[in-house]
C-alpha positions as CSV (number, residue, x, y, z in Angstrom):
1,M,0.1,37.0,-5.7
2,S,-0.2,33.1,-5.3
3,V,-2.0,32.0,-2.2
4,V,-0.1,29.7,-0.1
5,D,-2.6,26.4,1.1
6,S,-2.5,26.1,4.4
7,R,-3.6,22.4,5.2
8,P,-1.2,20.5,6.8
9,A,0.8,17.8,5.0
10,P,-0.5,14.5,5.9
11,G,1.5,12.1,8.3
12,I,2.4,8.3,7.4
13,R,-0.8,7.2,8.4
14,F,-2.5,9.0,6.1
15,Y,0.4,7.3,3.2
16,L,-0.4,3.7,4.8
17,I,-4.7,4.0,4.4
18,V,-4.1,4.5,0.7
19,W,-1.1,2.2,0.3
20,V,-3.4,-0.3,1.8
21,A,-6.6,1.1,-0.4
22,L,-3.8,-0.4,-3.5
23,L,-3.0,-3.1,-2.2
24,L,-7.2,-4.1,-2.0
25,I,-7.7,-3.2,-5.2
26,V,-5.4,-5.5,-6.4
27,A,-6.5,-7.9,-4.6
28,A,-10.1,-7.1,-6.2
29,E,-8.1,-7.7,-9.4
30,V,-6.8,-11.3,-8.8
31,I,-10.3,-12.1,-7.9
32,V,-11.3,-11.1,-10.8
33,T,-9.2,-12.3,-12.8
34,V,-9.2,-15.8,-11.9
35,E,-13.2,-16.2,-11.7
36,H,-12.5,-16.4,-15.6
37,P,-15.4,-13.6,-16.5
38,A,-16.5,-13.6,-20.2
39,T,-13.8,-11.3,-21.9
40,P,-15.6,-8.4,-22.6
41,R,-17.0,-8.6,-18.8
42,L,-13.4,-9.2,-17.6
43,L,-12.2,-6.0,-19.6
44,T,-14.1,-3.3,-18.3
45,M,-13.7,-4.5,-14.8
46,L,-10.1,-4.8,-14.7
47,L,-9.8,-1.4,-16.4
48,I,-12.3,0.7,-13.9
49,L,-10.0,-1.0,-11.5
50,A,-7.1,0.2,-12.9
51,V,-8.3,3.8,-13.6
52,I,-8.9,4.0,-10.0
53,E,-5.6,2.0,-8.6
54,A,-3.1,4.7,-11.4
55,G,-5.5,7.9,-9.8
56,L,-4.8,6.8,-6.5
57,A,-1.2,6.5,-7.2
58,L,-1.0,10.0,-8.9
59,M,-3.3,11.6,-6.8
60,Y,-1.4,11.0,-3.3
61,F,2.2,8.9,-4.4
62,M,2.7,11.6,-7.2
63,H,1.9,14.6,-4.2
64,L,-0.8,15.5,-7.6
65,R,-3.5,16.3,-4.7
66,F,-1.4,19.0,-3.1
67,E,-0.9,21.2,-5.6
68,P,-2.4,23.4,-7.4
69,R,-5.0,23.1,-9.1
70,R,-3.6,24.8,-12.1
71,L,-1.3,22.6,-12.9
72,F,-3.2,19.1,-12.9
73,W,-5.9,20.8,-15.4
74,T,-2.6,21.5,-17.6
75,L,-0.8,17.8,-17.0
76,I,-5.1,17.1,-18.1
77,P,-4.7,17.7,-21.5
78,A,-1.1,17.0,-22.2
79,L,-1.7,13.4,-21.5
80,V,-4.7,13.6,-24.1
81,F,-2.4,14.6,-26.8
82,V,0.6,11.6,-26.1
83,L,-2.2,9.2,-26.2
84,V,-3.7,10.8,-29.3
85,M,-0.6,10.7,-30.8
86,M,1.0,7.7,-30.0
87,N,-2.7,6.3,-31.2
88,H,-2.2,8.0,-34.1
89,F,1.6,6.9,-34.4
90,I,2.2,3.4,-33.0
91,P,0.2,1.6,-36.0
92,D,3.0,3.9,-38.7
93,A,5.4,2.4,-36.6
94,L,4.9,-1.3,-36.6
95,R,3.9,-1.1,-40.6
96,L,7.4,0.0,-41.1
97,M,8.6,-2.5,-38.3
98,H,7.1,-5.6,-40.0
99,Q,8.5,-4.1,-43.6
100,R,10.6,-6.4,-45.8
101,A,13.1,-4.5,-46.8
102,P,13.7,-4.2,-50.8
103,S,16.0,-7.1,-52.5
104,P,18.9,-5.9,-54.4
């Protein structure tokens, strides 16, 4: 037996609030970039803001917030698997791409 969530779907006002929050995060990213902090600090701040921005977009605009928890926690291991495989195979792909063809 499945449990149906009885919460009403959010209205347009809620999505506008999330959209404004995303715009504010983008503005913060621009301000941080224009200030030219040291590179490690810049990358750390931009990555933190990007993760928050991606989380908001995934949760609300892709409607993962309203999906069953089981589906959400199934996607996380799949994402980690894909990222690990990309990290493992991209160096080989780049090496092969820049490898010269043997001379005849």
